[in-house]
C-alpha positions in Angstrom: -30.3 -25.7 9.3 -29.8 -27.9 6.2 -29.8 -25.3 3.3 -27.1 -25.1 0.8 -25.5 -22.5 -1.5 -27.2 -24.1 -4.5 -30.6 -23.3 -2.8 -29.2 -19.7 -2.1 -28.2 -19.5 -5.7 -31.5 -20.4 -7.0 -33.3 -18.0 -4.7 -31.3 -15.0 -5.9 -31.9 -16.0 -9.6 -35.4 -16.1 -9.2 -35.6 -12.9 -7.1 -33.7 -11.1 -9.9 -36.8 -11.2 -12.0 -36.8 -14.7 -13.6 -39.4 -17.2 -13.4 -38.9 -20.5 -11.9 -39.0 -22.0 -15.6 -36.6 -19.5 -16.8 -34.2 -20.3 -14.1 -34.6 -24.0 -14.6 -34.0 -23.9 -18.4 -30.7 -21.7 -17.7 -29.5 -24.3 -15.1 -30.7 -27.2 -16.9 -32.8 -28.3 -14.2 -36.4 -29.5 -14.0 -38.9 -26.7 -13.0 -40.1 -28.9 -10.2 -36.7 -29.4 -8.9 -36.2 -25.5 -8.8 -39.6 -25.0 -7.0 -38.9 -27.9 -4.5 -35.3 -26.4 -3.6 -36.7 -22.9 -2.8 -39.7 -24.7 -0.9 -37.2 -26.5 1.1 -35.2 -23.3 1.7 -38.3 -21.5 2.9 -38.9 -24.5 5.4 -35.3 -24.5 6.6 -35.3 -20.7 7.2 -38.8 -20.7 8.5 -40.2 -17.8 6.3 -41.9 -17.6 2.9 -39.6 -16.0 0.4 -42.1 -15.6 -2.6 -45.8 -15.0 -3.2 -46.9 -17.7 -5.7 -50.1 -17.2 -7.7 -51.2 -19.0 -10.8 -50.0 -17.3 -14.1 -47.8 -14.6 -12.4 -44.0 -14.2 -12.0 -43.1 -14.9 -8.3 -42.8 -11.9 -6.2 -40.6 -11.5 -3.0 -42.4 -11.2 0.3 -41.3 -8.8 2.8 -39.1 -11.5 4.4 -37.6 -12.2 0.8 -36.6 -8.5 0.4 -35.0 -8.5 3.6 -32.9 -11.7 3.1 -32.1 -11.0 -0.5 -29.0 -8.8 0.1 -27.8 -11.3 2.7 -28.1 -14.2 0.2 -26.2 -12.1 -2.3 -23.4 -11.5 0.2 -23.1 -15.4 0.8 -22.5 -15.8 -2.9 -19.8 -13.0 -3.0 -18.2 -14.6 -0.1 -18.2 -18.0 -1.8 -16.6 -16.3 -5.0 -13.9 -14.8 -2.7 -13.2 -18.0 -1.0 -12.8 -19.8 -4.3 -10.6 -17.0 -5.6 -8.4 -16.9 -2.5 -8.0 -20.7 -2.5 -7.0 -20.7 -6.3 -4.4 -17.9 -5.5 -2.9 -20.1 -2.6 -2.6 -22.9 -4.9 -0.7 -20.6 -7.2 1.4 -19.7 -4.6 0.0 -16.1 -3.8 0.4 -14.6 -0.3 -2.4 -14.3 2.2 -0.9 -11.1 3.5 1.9 -8.9 2.5 3.5 -6.9 5.3 5.5 -3.7 3.9 8.0 -1.7 6.0 9.2 1.6 4.5 11.3 4.5 5.5 9.1 7.4 6.3 11.1 9.6 3.8 10.0 7.5 0.9 8.1 9.6 -1.8 4.5 9.0 -1.1 3.2 9.1 -4.8 5.2 6.2 -6.3 4.4 4.2 -3.1 0.6 5.0 -3.2 0.5 4.5 -6.9 2.1 1.1 -6.5 -0.1 0.0 -3.8 -3.1 1.1 -5.7 -2.1 -0.9 -8.7 -1.3 -3.8 -6.3 -5.0 -3.7 -5.0 -6.2 -4.0 -8.7 -3.9 -6.8 -9.5 -4.4 -8.7 -6.1 -7.7 -7.8 -4.8 -7.9 -10.3 -2.1 -4.5 -9.7 -0.8 -4.3 -8.2 2.7 -1.6 -5.6 2.9 0.0 -4.3 6.2 1.9 -1.1 5.8 4.4 0.3 8.4 6.6 3.3 8.2 9.5 4.4 10.5 13.3 5.2 10.6 15.7 3.4 8.4 16.9 1.3 11.3 13.2 0.3 12.2 12.6 -1.0 8.5 15.7 -3.4 8.8 14.9 -4.5 12.2 11.4 -5.4 11.2 12.7 -7.6 8.4 15.2 -9.2 10.7 12.6 -10.0 13.4 10.1 -11.4 10.7 7.6 -8.7 11.3 7.7 -7.6 7.8 8.1 -9.2 4.3 9.2 -6.3 2.2 11.3 -3.2 3.2 11.6 0.1 1.3 14.8 2.2 2.3 17.7 4.1 1.2 21.0 2.3 0.5 23.7 2.2 3.2 26.8 0.1 3.4 26.1 -1.6 6.8 23.0 -3.7 5.5 22.8 -6.8 7.6 23.9 -9.9 6.0 20.7 -11.8 6.3 19.0 -9.3 4.0 18.8 -9.3 0.3 18.5 -5.9 -1.6 17.4 -4.9 -5.0 18.0 -1.4 -6.5 14.7 0.4 -7.6 15.8 4.0 -8.3 17.2 7.1 -7.2 15.9 10.3 -5.1 17.5 13.7 -5.8 18.9 15.6 -2.9 18.7 19.5 -2.9 20.5 22.0 -0.7 17.7 23.9 1.2 17.3 26.4 4.1 14.4 28.2 5.7 12.9 31.4 4.2 14.3 33.5 6.8 17.6 32.0 7.1 20.7 34.3 5.9 21.6 31.8 3.2 18.2 32.3 1.5 19.0 35.9 0.5 22.1 34.7 -1.4 20.5 32.0 -3.6 23.8 30.8 -5.0 26.1 29.3 -2.3 29.4 27.2 -2.2 30.6 24.8 0.2 32.7 27.5 2.1 29.8 29.6 2.6 27.5 26.5 3.8 30.2 25.7 6.4 29.8 28.9 8.0 26.3 27.9 9.1 24.8 25.2 11.3 24.2 22.1 9.1 21.2 19.5 9.8 22.1 16.0 9.1 20.6 12.5 9.6 21.4 10.8 12.7 22.2 7.3 12.4 20.3 4.9 14.8 22.4 1.7 14.5 23.9 2.1 11.0 25.1 4.7 8.5 22.5 6.9 7.3 22.8 8.3 3.8 22.2 12.0 3.1 25.5 13.8 2.8 28.8 14.6 4.4 29.2 17.0 7.3 30.6 20.5 6.0 30.0 22.7 9.1 31.6 22.3 12.4 28.2 23.2 14.0 25.7 20.3 13.4 22.3 19.3 14.6 21.0 15.8 13.9 17.6 14.1 13.5 16.4 10.8 12.5 13.7 12.0 10.1 13.9 14.1 6.9 10.4 15.6 7.9 11.9 16.5 11.3 14.7 18.3 9.6 12.4 20.2 7.4 10.4 21.3 10.6 13.8 22.7 12.0 14.6 24.3 8.7 11.3 26.2 8.7 12.6 27.7 11.8 15.7 28.9 10.3 17.9 26.5 12.4 20.3 25.7 9.7 20.5 24.3 6.3 20.3 20.6 5.0 20.3 18.5 2.0 16.7 17.0 1.6 15.1 14.7 -0.9 13.2 17.1 -3.4 9.8 15.3 -2.7 10.2 16.3 1.0 10.9 20.0 0.1 7.8 19.9 -2.2 5.5 18.6 0.7 2.6 21.1 0.9 3.2 22.0 4.3 6.7 23.3 3.5 5.7 25.2 0.4 6.9 28.8 0.6 8.5 27.8 4.0 11.8 26.4 2.4 14.2 27.9 -0.1 16.1 25.7 -2.5 19.8 27.0 -2.8 22.0 26.7 -5.9 25.1 25.1 -4.7 28.3 24.2 -6.4 28.1 20.6 -5.0 25.5 18.5 -3.6 25.4 14.8 -2.5 24.9 11.9 -5.0 21.1 10.9 -5.1 19.6 8.5 -2.5 19.5 4.9 -3.7 16.1 3.4 -3.1 16.4 -0.4 -2.3 13.7 -2.9 -1.8 14.9 -5.2 1.0 13.8 -8.8 1.9 15.2 -11.7 3.8 17.7 -13.9 1.9 16.2 -17.1 3.4 12.7 -16.5 2.3 11.6 -16.4 -1.3 9.2 -13.6 -2.3 5.8 -14.7 -3.4 4.1 -13.3 -6.7 2.5 -10.3 -5.1 5.8 -9.2 -3.5 7.5 -9.8 -6.9 4.8 -7.9 -8.7 4.9 -5.0 -6.1 8.8 -4.6 -6.7 8.4 -4.3 -10.2 5.6 -1.5 -9.8 7.8 0.4 -7.3 10.6 0.6 -9.8 8.3 1.7 -12.6 6.8 4.4 -10.5 10.0 5.7 -9.2 11.4 6.0 -12.6 8.2 8.0 -13.7 8.7 10.4 -10.8 12.2 11.1 -11.9 
């Protein structure tokens, strides 16, 4: 078939209620040129697209109705192709791969990604969640372009990090735990009960010091919350984890004389790879939405 996008464009224009003469005037073409282009399109497709009668607007045939949406989609694809090509000329990424610690607060991340979709509508995004060690590993193995994780001292030298904001830690236990009845606790009282702490995979994981001689460890704040609901100890958790709907009414926030410093959220990337405009834009959005949460 030898039809062109120009013929498709003329077909759609006439089908959307304009006469051959009106389309010709708008496109500064001779009416005969428009009529001939559509006639050649019909020949190439092997179907009649319009019913023509003297003195009447051209009307779509059944075949024309069936093919109209396909023609519109072709024109939309042409626009997407042109837009994508122009973005690549400007240096925009084709795909942005984001790896995040699973304990990142959902709302700032989702708000940032929603805004990213508006700013870069043709960008493909791949989102992966995992433990903190998984995030750094994906970056090192070039399976991710950006990482969202909590600051720790043992960051691999190949990675560059940028501070985005902080996440508050709170002292928590299960609603049926003995500490829940106290409300106000101090470090000495906490040390009498089992403590739940984050377990490092291959690096130091933030989240507070060990106070109790009895400790259980997990590699997920959400796993710790599940253990807390079963009154298996107390822990310091990010406030947004405690407020997760599943845990409402199941966890009790304790007033304590000391809590660890807030978790520092960092955006991490490889030092030897420059970030594209979408990644840089997303970094600013993350920082803005984290500050709004605080």
